[in-house]
N, C-alpha and C positions, 0 to 999 in steps of 0.2 A: 504493500497500500504504499501509497505515495507519503512521506514524510509529512507535508504542508497541508496535504489531506487529514491524515492524523490528527496534527495540530489544530485540524480548523474543527474536527467533529468531540475533539477532547475538553475545547473552548465550549461547545454548542451547550455539549455537559455537565459542565463547570457552572455556566450561568442556569441551566434548566433545576439543577441542587439546591441553587445559591435562591434560587425565585420562591422555590417549594417550600426552604426555612425562613424566608418573608413571611411567608403567607401560614406557615404553622403562629410563626412570633405573631401576625397582628391577628389575623383572625382563629386561632388555633387550629384550626384544621389545614390542609391541601387535597383535601380532597372536592373536584372540580362542581358532584352531584349534591355537597354538603351547599356547599359556598353559592350553588347556585338558587338550593331551598331558603338557607339563608336571607338570601338577598329576597325571593320571590316572599319569603314572610314580612320582609321587613315593608317594603313595597304595601301589601297589604295592610300594617301597622297606619303606615302613614295615610291611605286613600283612606280610613276612615275616622283616625283624627281630624284629615281637611273634610271629612261628611258630617264629625261630630261639631268640625267650627261654623257650619255652614248649617243645619239645622238648627242647634241649641244656641242662646245667649244668655250670658252669666248678667246676671244682675244682682244687684244689692239687698242683701236681708230688709232692710227700711224702705223695701216696697213690694214684699208679701210677708207674712208672719210667716216664718220659723223662726223657734228656738233653738241656741248652742251653737250657731255656724254658721261664717261672715260670709258666704254667698251659694248659690246654689244654682245647677243649671236647670232652664227650662223650652222645650221645643219654641223654637219661632212663630212656629201656626198656633200659640196660643196666645198668641197677644194682639194685638189688632192695631191695625196701622192709623195709629192717632200719634200727628206732630210732635205732642208732650214728652213722647216716651223718650 
């Protein structure tokens, strides 16, 4: 085998192992299926949080009567379209 080709292949293998170690260190896994699954779960969580933000409004408890909490989340559709709110 050509020495330059051998060196090139060896450097590629070293680079791949380095990337694998970096993934293990940063993400706890270098398995592509595990990483994709975790990414998809994070995407679902983010989608849920954005939908929660769109569908609920945080109100101070002085606008509603609830004991011992500082704020509550109320679905937006429960509020009337009142410009004084």
